[in-house]
Phi, psi and omega in degrees: 000330184295333182288341184298307179301322176300313184296318180292322178302314183297321181296321178291324180293312177305312180295320178295316176304314184296318181296321178301313184294318175303310182293325179293319175300315188289321175298314173306314182298309182298318183297311181300313181300314179293325181288319185284318186264313184052038181238162177274163174295134185269338182062239175274048176062049177276167185297141178218161182278139177240141183232170176298152182244131175236100186231141177275070180240152178286132179233137185225133177248113176260104183258125184216195174232161177304136179063043175239018181083019184290328179292317179294315183299318179292324174295321177299322186284334183269006170293345175289153180279155184050053179239136183266104192253130177241113186263113177050059176294352178263357182307313183288322183288313180298322181296318177296327181287347173287336185251342181208163183248356177256127181257131177254129185257162186298331184279002177094350179282164177232156173215135177275134182234123186220348184241165176295320179301316180294321178294321180291320179296317178295324177296316177304308182298318179296311178300321176297321175291330175292309180307317186259019176057029186263071192289338182292339178264006174273156178283160189287326180298320177292316182287346181242008183289136184287358176278352187300334176246015173287123180068004184228067184292351175295342180264008188292328177300318181296310182298321176297321179298333176298328178123192184307137183271119170200150191289349185246013182289143183250102184267129181284163178294321184299324182285322176291327176297324179289331185257342193293333176307328181298317182293314190292318177306316183292317185295321184287340188266347174282158176261355173212155177230126178232132175240131178252119185224138171246018187238022185236118179284152183301332180299340178278354193270328188297321174308319182290322180292328183285320188262346177239098190288345177265000183285137171239153183234130170242118179260108186269124180233161179219154173308119182308321189300312178294329178293316174296317179296322179296317180299320179293322182294323181261010175081022174268353181215132175263138181304330180286355177247014183299317181298312178302313185286326175297318178298306186296312193282323181284335170296318181296320182291322180296320178289320176302318175305310183296314179293323179301313180296317180298315177298321182294329177295327183270328187236052189300333180270001192239356181227146175216142168264137178236128177268122180305322179296327178290320177300315185295325181292321186214067187303323179297314187288313181291323175298325177297319179291328173295317182293326181291315176301314181283355179058048178250146178288130185259083186277159180302320179296331179283320173306312184297320181292322180293319178297324183295323185268351186249356188234170175103183184291151178296129176258138179282089181201102192294333183242014178278156172271324179272100184229020176078219188308099186299311180303310180304316177296322189291330181245018176302326183298337181300321181289335191256344187283142183258147192299322181289328177287330176294321183293327173293320178294311183303325187295326185256340186248356184301328174296328180286322178309312186295319186286337182248017168076033174254147189283128178272110188231144172295168177297325173297313182294325181297326180285341182268333184277157175271329181230151171250340174283136182256119177298134181205168176268122184209120177302330183279344187268141175292000000 
């Protein structure tokens, strides 16, 4: 009988301890939630106050160029759970700047943009606000862009809330304020944020590294010869403009390489360069190194999904991520390139080949080799 009071006491102690833990966790959550969001309950997406967000979440910037395998690489990075993924969030903003110089923001303010430095600064701040779920500071072109749920069906609810889908729609600030809570709730509930962009110069990255201490950057590159052939194949490049585009784009890549190298000396643990061809050569191994760099769990289900989208017969789909034989797709251009076009690209891009470990080959040599990227030891390389 004497053991009964002891037994009851133990139960009381256990319940009190459990309740204390629960209350402590609840207080922690509410405190963290209030610091992180600073917003009112939105109900049916009513207007709410938004503040800067400082969260201990993994943040990844995948910086690339058009037709370098960025869509595939982005999908591999988003196989992680609870990830807020943004596919080309600068698409709407950059497109709007081609037609006008004044940018309108969700908070009602406007800003005139006229110089390259101002554009780069705007790109930095826009990416910062996407990363930190600070949507009130975003521009209207970004928040109403039809690209928002391309390769990201999880954002379809928000896009649907904006109204009928068409490229010429004029969406009011009030409509976006009513709907944007959908995006913010999702953003704040995730444990990681990943942005894939082909519209960001490397000069815009340092601000992000300075202001987002959890950010890591993967700089994706591809053999320029393959990149230009791929662009031509999907209608992004006309052959009569090859000389102009080769000069302009390889100068940009050269500048980005120089800037990347400078950033790497300051932030060696937060930047890596990735060759698309290396990922295609051994996707399971290289993806594992990416996940290790980003400190993400590399589970068997993730490996299975990567294997599923990078192996098998080549599929004819220019913008799909599952296209079969990854290495075959990466070097398909070698069979198609013509000698005169190769000479033009070589003229303006040969310095880039050397800096990114691509072999400079004659037309005859190119047809004989299997690969142009040279495996090498490089601390900057994934």
